[in-house]
N, C-alpha and C positions, 0 to 999 in steps of 0.2 A: 440695604446692606449688600445687594448683589453687585459688588465691585469687580466681579470676575467676568472675563469676556473671552471670546475667541480672538485670535490675533488679527488685528486690522491691517498690519503690514504683510506684504507677500512673504510666504515661506515656501521652501522647496519640500515637496512630499517625498517620503521614502518609497511610496508605491503610487501607481497610476492605473486607472482602468480604461482600457482601449476597446472600442467597438470595431470589430473587423469587417467594416463595410460602410455603406452610406448610413446616415443617422436613422432613417426610417426603415431600413432593411432588417426586419425582425428575424429573417432566416439566418442572419449572421450572429455569431456569439460575441460575448465580452470576455476579455482576459485581463487579469490584474497582474502586473509585473513591476519590477523595481523601476523607479524613475530613471536611474542611470542606464539600465539596459534599454529602456525605451529610447532615450536620447542617442545611445550608441546605434540602435537599430535604424532609426530615422536617418542619422548621419550617414551610415553605411549604405542606406537605400538611396540617398539623395545626391551624394558627391563622391569624389574619387580620392583614394588614399595617397595618390602620387602628387596631389596638389601641394603647393607651397604651404608650410605650416601656418603662416599668418592668414592665408586664405581659409584654411581649415578652421582655424580659431574663430574667424569672423562668421563663418557659416554655422559653426556649432553654437555660438552665442545667439545667433538669430533663431536657430531651432529651439534652444532652451527658452528664450524670451517669448517666442510665439506660444510654446506649450504652457508656460507659466501664466500668460495672459488668459488663455482658455480656462486655466484652473482658478485664477484669481477672480475672474468675472463669473465663474461657475456657469459658463456659457451653455453647457448641455443640461446639467441638473436644473437650472432655472427655467428650462423649457420642458421639463418633465421626463428627461432621459436618465437612465441609471448608469451612465458612464461619463468619463471626463473628456474624452477626445475620440475622434474616429481615425481609422487607418487610411481613409480615402483622400487622395491628393486634391480632389475638387473642393473639399471642405476644410481639410486640415493639412496633414503631412503624410507622406508615404511611409507606411509601416508594413513590413513583410515578416511573416512568421518563419521561424527556423532558418534564419540566415546566419552566416559566420561573420564575426566582427574582425575588422582589421586592427592589428596591434597598435599602430600609431594613432588611429582614431580613438581606440579604447582608452589609451593613456591620456589623450587630450581631454576627452569627456570626463574622465575621473578627476582631472585637474580643474575643469571649468564648470562642472555640473551645478554648483550653487552660486554661479555668477549670472547676472542677467542685465539687460539693457533697460534704461529709463530715458525719458525725454524731458529736458528742462527740470522743473521742480515737481514733476508728477511722481506719484507713488507706485502706480500699477506697472507691472512689467510691460514694456513697449510691445505693441502688436507688430512684430517684425516680419512684415509680409515679404515674401521672396519668390522668385521663379528662376528657371535655369538660364534665361537670357538668350537662348538659341531657338528652341522650338516654341517658346512662349516668352512674352515680356509682361512686365507689370510695373506698378508704381511702388517700387521697393528695391530690395537687393537683387542683383542679377548674378547668379552663382558663378557662371563662367567668367564674368568680368572681374570677380574678386581675385582670380588667378593673375590676371594682367596687372592689377593694382599691387598685389603682393610682390610680383616680379619687379615692379618699379620701386620697391623699397618701402611701401606703406605697411604699417603694422595693423593688427586686427581692428583696433579702435579707429584708426584713420580710415580704414576701409568702410567700417560701419557708418562713420560720419559722412563719407563721400555719398552714400546712398540715402541716409536717413536725416542728415542735417548736422550742423555743427553743435547743436545743443544735445547731442547724444552722450550719455555717460554710462559707466558700468557700476553696478552694485556687486561687490565682491564678498564672498564668504557669507551669503545669506543663511538664515536659520533653517534648519531641517526639522520637519515635524512628521509625525505618523499620520496626521489627519488635518486637512486644511479646510474642511467644510465650515461655513460660517454659521449655519443654523445651530442654535445652542442646544438642541436636543429636546427642549420642552417649549410648549407654547407660552407666549407672553400675554398676560391678560390684566384686567382692571385690578389694581392693588399690588401689582408686581413692581419691583425696582430692579433695574438692570442697566449696566453700562452699554449693552447692545442697543438700548433705546435711544441713546445719544446719536449713534450712527444712523439708525433707522429714521429718526426724525429729520436729520439732515438730508438723507436720501429722499424722503417724502417731500420735503420742501423743494428740492431740486426738480423732482418729477412734477410738482405743482406748477413750476415755471412753464413747462410745456403743456400741462393740463390744468388750465385755470379753474376748472370746476372743482378741483381738489383744494380745500382750505390749507393754509400754511400754519405751522406752529410759530407762535410769537416768542416762545421760550423753549430752549433746548435743555432739557434735564433728563434725569434717569428714571423718573417716576411715570408709571402707567396710570394716568388719572382719567377723569371723565372726558376731558378735552381730547386726550389720546384715543380713547375708545370711540368717540364720535368721528374723529378723522379717519380712523381705521375702517369704521363702518362705511363712511363716505367712499373711501378708496375701494372697498370690496364691492360696493354698489356700482361704481363707475366701471370696474374691470371684471364684472360678472363672476364674482366669488361669493360663496355663502356669507351672508351678512350677519356675523356673530361678534364683531368687535374684538376678536382675538387674533393675535399674530401667530397663526399656526404655520405649519410647514408650507402649505400652498400659498398663503399670503406673503410669508417671508420671501419665497423665491419669485413671486410675482413682482414684489418690490425690487428685488435684485435684478430681475430681467429688465424692468423698465428703467431703472437707474443706469444700468449698463448701456441701454439703448440711447437714452437722452444725453448721456455723457460721452457716447461713442467710444467706450473703453476698448472695444475690439475693432478699432479702426486706426489706420496709420496716422490720421489727423485727429486724434482723440482730444476732447476737452480735458480729460484727465482727472485723477484723484490727487489732491494736494494734502500736505501735512494738516492743514486746518480741517479738512473733511474727515480725518480719522482721529482728531484730537480727542482724548478721553481724560477723565479725571483720575482714574485709578489704574493700577497695573494689572497684569494678567493673573498674577498669583499673590497670595499672602503667605508669609513664612516667618520663622522665628526672628524677632527683632523689630517687626513692623508694629506701629502704634497707631492709635486713632479710634474714633467712635465706631468705626466698622468692626474693630476687634471686640469692643464691648458687645456689639450686637451678636457677633459670632459666638461669644461666650454665653450669651443668653440662650441662644438656640441649643448649644451643646449641653448646657445645664438642664434644660427641660428634657432633652433626650436622655441624659444620664439619670434623671429622676425616675424615669420609667424603664431604664435598662441598667441593672446592677453591675453589668460587665464593664461599664464605662465610668471613669472617675469624674467627680465634679470639679468645677473650677471657680476661682475667685472672679468676680465680674469686674476686672480691671480693663485697662485699654492697651495692654501690651501682649503681643503674641509671644509668650514665654515658653520655657521648657515644658511646663504642664500642658499648655495649649498643643504643642507639638506632640506630646505623649498621647493626648486624647484624640487628636486627629489621626494619629497612626493606629490607635486601637479601633477607631471608627472605620478607617479604611480597611483594616484587616477583616473586620466583621462583614463589611460590604464587598469583600473580595476585590478591592482596589489595591493598586501598588502602595504599600505603606511608606510613603515618603515623608509624612509629617507636614507636607506643604498643602495648603488649601488651593486647589485648582478648580477648574470649571466642573469636572466630573464629580469631585468630592462635594462641592457646594450644591450641585443638583441633588445628590444623594441625601445631604443634610436636610434640604428643603422638603424632599419627598418623605423622609423619615418623620420630620416634624409634623407635616400635614397628616400623615398616617396616624400619628399619636392623637392629634386633635379629632380625627374621625372615629377613633376607637377608644375613647377615654373610659376607664373602668367606672362602675357605678359609684364607688366610694369617693371619687373626686368630682363628680358632676356638680355638686353644690358649690364648688370652687372654680368652675370652668371659666368664669369671667376674669379670673386672676391670671389666666394664661393668654399670652398674646395670640390673637386669632390667625396669624400667619400671612396677613396681607396688610399693605400700607394704606392707611385711611387718609383720604384727602377731600378737598372741597367738592361737594355735590354727590358724594357716595352715600349709599343707604344700606341698611341691614341691621341685623341683631347685634353685630359687633360694634357698630356705631352707637347703638342704643346703650350697650353695656358701658362703653367709654363715657358717654354722657351721664349715665347714672353714677358712675364713680366720681366724675368731676363735680356733680351736684352734691354728692356726699362729702366731698372735700371743700364744700362751701363756695364753689365757683358758680356764677350766675349763668346757668346754661339751661336751655330747654331740652328735655328728653324727648326727642322726636324721631330718632332713628335716621335723621338726615344730617350729614356733616355740613352744617351751614357756616356762614362767615363768622358767626360768634364763636362757634367751636374752634374754628381755625385760629381765631385771634387768641383764644385761651391757650391753645397748644403752642403758639408762638411765644407767649409769655413764659410758659414752662420751659421751652427750649432756651430762652434767654437766660433763665435761672440756671439751667444745666450746662450752659455754654455749648449748646449744640447749634447746628445750622438752623436759622429761624425761617423755616419754609412752611410751617403750619401743617406738616404731614406727620401723622402718628405712626411711628414704627415701634420696634420692640423696646427701645430705651425709653421713649416717651410713655409707652404703655406700662412698663415696669414702675416708673415713677408715679404715675397716676394711681396704680394699685396701692403703692406704698402710702401715699398721702391720704387716700380714701380710708385706709385702715386706722389712721391716726385720729380720725374724727369720730 
């Protein structure tokens, strides 16, 4: 059901955290400021306001793109730091506290702050390396030379292409978000289903090309199955992480760090991220008017929560995100002190899952005899074991299916679930989620 994800495309943050020194200098503090003020500060620290406007624009776009590359690749968080970028020119860009901004530079930054550079068909903001071109030179943009090119009549894009290549393009009016961290906020484990897993699996397959001891996924889907758990354990073993088979924060950012490294995303000659790399099945949010089996699953979770919480209304288990769905989502969001938008976003979905799991862990005595009728909160698939698998098999047997009650989700159990999915017109993947569970409970009661 977890069709909600963090944005895979680059977004411009409202705020950015800057470390005022070299990365390992713990005597220096972090400051969190607006992204726009950061770009204004760096620009005023790096170049002169008297330069031609097209030279200024080219330099501002390079500064923005460099910064967004650091943010998109999570260059510092993936290395264990608690900031986005440093103020030191040897590592990043010059940032100076308490400086005044030039009016013309401020206006240009406000105009350009959510535009950035890409190269070819790549997704990530281009690593727009630059230097002054007088006291230092580099393989990238030479700041002083941009003035000469502007005076020759070249515009900002032509200047950027002069230094970075003819396949440089501008992304304009990019989305602005309050938080661009990719870690979903909760660890992913066996039985979970998440759109994030599609991206993670593609990234692990790319890492495996450089590290052949790591097995590759033969199928990219959103389920955290036994195969996923085993490959994560293998990854953790190779890269000296605790071997728990869970994609926790440390494992997530180790994957991010290695993926950035093998793809050279923070390099002027990056392999790059393409549309195919970030392609997902579902959108970032669910809202009124959406339809599909994921809405049915959402209604199931919400109805169980409402059964144990009289402050929330119940819903019909249909497949449309209707006005009642929106009303219940808003009521749930208010109770959890989230913004009551009526839209199912990542934070709301995480809260729903957490609330549902809390209910399962704290069921009142009067319903314990019926506990098997409540979906256990994890997606069951081939090779998984546990009391929930056993409960599923007991209900299938009661419904006259030829199944062995072993507590192991074997190939026969998978085949039976596929048959049920075909009857229900669901995806025939053999995985038991809330809709399959609800149906099995229903048919077991009829016998």
